[in-house]
N, C-alpha and C positions, 0 to 999 in steps of 0.2 A: 439675414441668416440667423437661425436660432443658436444659442450657446450650446456647445458640445457638452454632453453628459459624461462626466469622468467616471472611471471605474472606482469601486470602493477600495480604500486603502487596505492592502493585505489580502485581497481576493483577486487572484491572477487568472487571466484567460489562458486556455490551452489552445494554441494555434495549430492549423493543419500541419505545419512543418514539424511540430513536436509530437503529434498524436501517434505516430508510428512507434516511438519509443515507449509511450504509455501503454499501447496495445501489446507490445512485446512483454513488458513486465506483468501486465494483468493476465495475459494468456499463460505465461510461465507459472505464476502463482496459482491460478485456477487448476492447471494440470497437476501440480504437485499436491494441492489439497485433495483433488479427486483420487490421486494415486494412493493416498492414505485413508480413503474412505470417508472423507468429509463432504457434506452436502451444503448447498447454498441456502442462506436465510437472508431475508430482507426485512428491515425494521424501519419505522417512521423516522423522518428527519427531526420531528418535534416530539418531545415527551413532557410529561408533567415535571416541573422543576424539582419536586420532592424526590423523584427517582434518583437524581444525581446528588442531591444533598445527603440522602441516606446511603448511597453506594460509595461515592467518591470520598466524602467526608467534608465536614464543615470547615476544618482547618487546613484546607488545601488551597493553593493558588488558583486552581481551576474554579472552585466554588466561590471563593472570596473575591476574585478579581477578573476572571476570564470568561464567564459564561454569558451568552447572549440570551437574556431572560426578559420576558414581557408578559403582560396580562392580555388574555383574549377578551372578546366582547362580553363573555360571561363572568369576567373577573378571575378566571383560573390562571394561575401562574404557569407559563410554559417556557421551555428552554430548547434552543437548537442544540442538538446532541454534540457534546464536546468529546465524546469517546463512544465506543460501540458496545462494550461488555455489558453495561447496565441495561441497555435496551434489549440485548439478546436474552439476558436472564429474565427480564420482565416479560418478554414474549414467550419464553419457555414456561413460565408460571401461568401467564394469562391463557395460554392455549393447551394447558395440561400435558406438555411434552416431557415433563420431568417426573411424573408420578409412575414409579416402577419402570422407568425407562432411562436410557442413556442416549445422549445426543452428541454427534460430532458435526459441527457446522462451520462454515466460513461466510464472511460478509465483506463487502467492499462498498465504499461510498464516502461522501464528504462529511467532515467534522468542522466545528466552528468554535474558535477560542479567541477572545479579544485580548491579544497580546501584541507586543511591539514587533512589527514585521521586520524581518531581516532575512539574509540569505538562508534558504532551506526551512524557513519558518513563516507560515502564513496564517491569516485569520480564518480563511477557509482552506482546509487541506484535506487530502484524501488518504484514507487508511485501508489496508487489507488486514482483516481480523480473523483469527482462527480460535475456536473454543471447543473444549471437550467437557461435557457436563455429565456427572454421574460416575466418574472414574476416580478412584482413590489412590491407586498404586503408583510407585515411582516409574513404572514402565511408560505410562502416558506422559509423564514429565519428560522422559528421555525421547519419546516419539516427537513431542513438540519441538525439542531442540534439534533432533535429526532432520525434521522437515525444513527448518531454516538453514541448516548446514547444506542440505540438498539444493536449496534455492541458490546459495552462493556458488555452488559448483555449476549449476545450470547456467548461471549468468557469467561465469568466469571471474567472479569477484574473490580475491584472496586477501584483501586488505581489511579483514575484520577479525576481531578477537572476542571470544565468549567469556563473559564475566558471570559468576555464579555465587549465590548465597542462599541461606535458609533463614526464614523469619520465625520458624517454630509455630506453635499453637498460640491461641489467645492467652492461655494460662502462662506459658513460658515467656511470652512477650510482656505480660504484666510484671513478672519478676524482673525482667531485663529493664523495663521502663523505670522501675524504682531505682535501680543502680545507675542508669543513664541520667535520670533526673538529678540525682545527688552529684554526679560528676559535673554536669553542666552548671548547676547552681554554685558549685565551688569555683567555677570559672565564668560566672555570669558577666563580669565586667568586660570579658573578651567577646561576648555575643553581639551580633548585629541586631537590628530592630526586629526583623522577621523571626530570628531564632529566639529572641526573648518571648515573643508571642507564642511560638510553638512550644517553648519550654513549659508553659502553663497547661497546654491542652494536648500536645502530641510531640513529646521530646524526640521520638525516633525520627521525626521528619527533619530535625536539625541535621541529621546525617546526610540528607539529600541536598543540603545547601550547595549552591554553585559559587558562593562568595569565596574568592581565592584567599582572602584574609582569614577565613575560618579553617582553612585546610589543615594546618598543623594541629589545631585544637581537636578537630574531628578525628584525625589520625590517631590521637592518643586516647580516644574514648574507649570504654569497655566494649568487647566484641560479643555480638549476639550468639555466636557459635558456642561460647563458653556457658551459655544459659539455656541451651536447647533442652527440651524434654527428651527422654530416651527414645520415644517413638519417632519424633521428628529427626533425631540424630540418625536412627536406623534408616529412615526413609531417604535422607540425604546421602548416606553412605551407599545405599543401593543404587540411587540415581547415578552417582559418580562411577560406580562399577560398570553400569550399562554404557555410560559415555566412554569410559576407558576401553571397553570391549569394542565399541564402534570406531575407536580411533579419533574421537573428538577431543581436541585440546581445549583447556579452559583455565581461567585464572580465578581463584577465590577472592572475592571482594567483600569484606565484612561491612563496608559502608553502603553497600547496595541495598536500599530499602524500597525503591520505587516510589512514585509520587502519589499513589492512591491508597486510601485507607483499607481497601478490601483485601489486600494481599496477605497470604499466610504461607508458611513453609517455603517451597522453592520459588525463587525469583531469579531472573536472568536478563542479561542485556548483551546484544552484539554491538561492539563499538569499533570505530575506525578513526584513524588520524588524517583521513583524506578530506574531511568536511569542516575543518577548523574547529571552532568551539562546540559546534553542534555534533558531538561525536557518536551519539547513540543512533543506530539505524533500525534496530528491531528490539523490542522488549516485551517481557511477559512474566507470568508467574501463576502460582496457585492461589485460588480465592475460595477456600472451602466454606467460609461462613456467609458468603454474599447471598445465596439463594434464600436462606432462612431470614437473613436481615431484610430482604425485600418481601417477606410474607409467604415464601414457599417452605416446603419441607427441607430439612438439612440435606444438602447435596454437595459432594466434593466436586471441584471443577478447576480447570486450568485453561489458560489461553495466552496468545501473543498477538501483537499488532505491529505493523510498520507503516511509516508514511511513504506514500508513493512518490511525492516530490523529492524527498530526501534519497530514496532508493534510486531514482532516475539520475539524480546528481552524482551519487556514488558510482553508478554504472558508467556514466560518462567519464568520471575521474579515473576509472580503471580501464579506460580505452575500449569500453564496450561498443560494439557495432550496432547501430540502429537500422531497422529494416528500411528499404527504399519504399516510400509511399507513392512514387510516381506511377502513372499507368504504364502498362506494357505496350499498348497500341493506342494511337490517336487516329481516328477515322476522319478523313477529309473528303468532302463532296464538292466537285468542281463542274460547273456548267449546268445548262437548263435540264430539268427533269431528273437530276441525280439525287436530290435531297431525300425523297421517300425511299429510294432503293438503298442509299447509304445508311439511312436510319435503320432500315430492316437488316442490313448487313451487320451493323454493330450489335443488334439484338441476337442475330444468329451466331455471332462469334461468342457471345456470353453463354448461349445455350450449348454450343458444341464444345467449348473449353471453359468451364466455370472457373478454373484457376486463373484465367487471364483477366487482367484489369484493363477494361476497354473504355476509353473516353471518346465521345462523339463531339465533333466540332460544331456545337450549337451556335446559332446566330449567323452561320455562313460567313459571307465576305469573300474577298478575292482569294485566289489561290495563294498569293504571296502572304496575305495576312493570316490565312489559316495555317500555313506552314510555320509562320512565326509563333502562332499559338501552340502548335504541335511541339516545336522546339522548346518553348518555355515550360511546357507541361512536364518535361523530363522523360517523356516516353522514348524508348530506344528505337521504336518503329512507327512509321506512318503508313496507314493503308489508304490509298488514294483511289477514289471512284470518280472518273470523268465520263464524258459522253461516249468516247470511244470504248472505254472499258465496259461501260454499261451495255453497249451494243454487242460486245464480243464475249460477255459473261466472264470477264477477267477483272483483276484489280492491279493497281500498282503497289508494290511493297518497297518502301524506301527506308534504309537505315538512317537514323538521325544522330547516332553517336559513333565516332570512329570512322573507319574505312568501310567502303561497300557501295556498290552502285544500285540504283533502283532497278527492280526486275518486274516483269509482268507474270502474274500467277493466275491460273484458272481458279474461279470462285470455289469450286469443290475441293481444291488442293490448298486453300489458304491456311487452314489451321496447321497442317503439317509443316508448311513453309515457315510460318511464324515460330512454331516451337523449335524448328531447326536453327533459327537465327538467334533465339533468346537463350542466354545462359540458364541452366537448370535452376539456379538460385533465384532467378527473376520471376518465376512462376510458382504460385502457391495455391 
């Protein structure tokens, strides 16, 4: 026997027993995005490495430590996408979607980062991403946050808190950077190794440190809000008014800078205490300089993303109910000459009642074995076609869950009989 091939560490299989929960989240997210006028965009899994170096930033953990990068046969450096925003912006520029236009798009798919696997964090993970390109006002910022608030309501998730900050413009950040650099240099002995590296090239990134030993030092650092330019301050005040009007609570977090270089002005995160150390469930912000940074015309933009694995974990932690993926009906064929008719019966059930999930007992076998398979499938009903039923244009309809006797039903009355026995929530 050949040696088993093991899965790649940090890349998990999604099994049939879990897929219904994934589909629930994906469907809910798509419906909310469509309700706000966003359209789907799909971008490649692989991009030129330079795209992420220019967009995410050289002094980020993603670029320095986590990207899956390789040379193709032509010697071109390529990278499996670690996030979606850069690829969406690149696609907008490449396809002329941003010239005198505005775009609202959503995207979902796998991302890849080489980091230490742990609960809720994988090397291949899946994101749902929403972007609005060409919009400058605080109202689109508020819309982004209201979309995510609507998601929590739709999923019945209450254990989340909105954290909010503004990073200002490039000019106001430059002034803040000087003040922050002076502060951390005065306390350089207390910095860890990563923070000392960041101090030389990107001191704001020190604020994003997850090292608990740095917490007190970071808490005492100068606050970006005190160095905002007037226009950014007005933008942030208008955003807060819109959130107040909508009844969206939030907490100002001056240490919230996000982990990517392209952010400016509004940044936000939804955090929870239900997932242990990995508390951020959804995060986003404004990136007004990214389009020009990647070779396009200056274009304001904002977006957010969430990890589907982490969202599913939170949904379960909040006692979310996942859909039943079992079939509604399991069709059993018993006796000589019944196979073809039972096969056609299953197809006709799918035609006459598209909402029903119908499984046919392929590979036959004895009546006992087929009924065992029907029971293991989780279906609440078995439709049985034997020689006698075939001759009389009837079928047997047997409940498999709870009480109820098998009954004989005319073939042309089967759909109504099935729907009468199934709870309304079982048919979609």
